[in-house]
C-alpha positions, 0 to 999 in steps of 0.5 A: 499483544504488544502495541506501540504508538508513535508520532512525529512531526513530518517536515514534508507534510508539515504536520504530526503523523501517527503510526500504530505498531502491532507485534513484537517480532516478525516481518514488517508490513506497512498497512495503508488505510482505505480512502477515509481511514487512518492509522486506527482503521485496521484495528477498528475494523477487526483486522488486528484481532483476525490476524492476531495469531500470526502476530503473536506467533512472531510471523509479522509486525504491522505498521499502520500509517495514516494517509493524506487522502483528504488533503490530496486526491479527495480535496475537491476544494484544492487545485488538482496540482495541489492534490498531486503535490500533496501525494508526492510529499506523502510518497516521500514521507513513506519512503524517507521517514516511515521506511527508515523508522520501520528498519530502526524499530525492527533493529534490522537495517535494510530489512525487506518491508511488505506493503498492504492495503485494501481498496484505496489503500491498495493503490498506496501499497502498490504505488509505494512498492513500484516506486521504491523497490529497493525498500519494499519487496512485497505488496499485497494489494486487495481490491485496488484501483491503480488509475486515479486520473478521475481525481485530477478533473482533467488536469495532468502534471509530473507529480500525477504521472509519477503517482499514477501506476498505470502510466509510469509503470507502462513507460518504465525503462530504468534497468535498475528499477526493473531489475529490482521489481523482478525480485519483488513479490507483487500480488494483486487480489480481486474476485467476483464477490459483492461490490468488487470490480476486478477491472482495475486489477486486470488493467494493472496486471496488463501494464506489468505484463507489458514491461515483463514484470513478474506479478500475481493476479489472485482471483479469489472468486466468490471470496473476493468481495470488496469488504472487510470480511473478505480482506480478513480471510485473504490476509489470513491466508497470505500470511500463513503461506508467505511469512 
């Protein structure tokens, strides 16, 4: 399997950031890690091996990115408004550095990019598409949480508001953004399997419904557990059906 490793200094995050790329051809998918993961997590948890037949067939190409979770939402030593500011910089890094890199790497300016992630990675996958539907056209958000106010210790500011999907999507009025979101494929996956809490998924779906934004809540039932074996099966079927 073809694998590339890329690294550059991000002026927005003031540090080197890594991306691991798997595949030679296919629709690009940006993969966000779980809360404590990095760009190596997807392969380390066996997802690349489980989806390798799709990669080798040229259906998809995975771009596994690192996160700033430990410097943003999970940094309890930092002021809440520093946490939300770091998240805003990370969002800008994805939109203005990673997305252009993906388009260039695919040699296809303007190519539609999919986002995916599980658990806290699903938050990033959904948040990225909701904020930038001109760049990202599909999200596969597995077992996600979309209201993260618990990470702000009761504080609240604009950076938090514009990165808390249940808040800013509920107030979304920009007709251009709404029109673009109508063209996206938004899939929120949950289920009744072990450790899964479907409440956040259905709350996000209610917000999308209130704004008339098309989306799909995919309840996988007993196959919708909150762990890697379940996410492997879900992604295998999504790719087989959608790409």
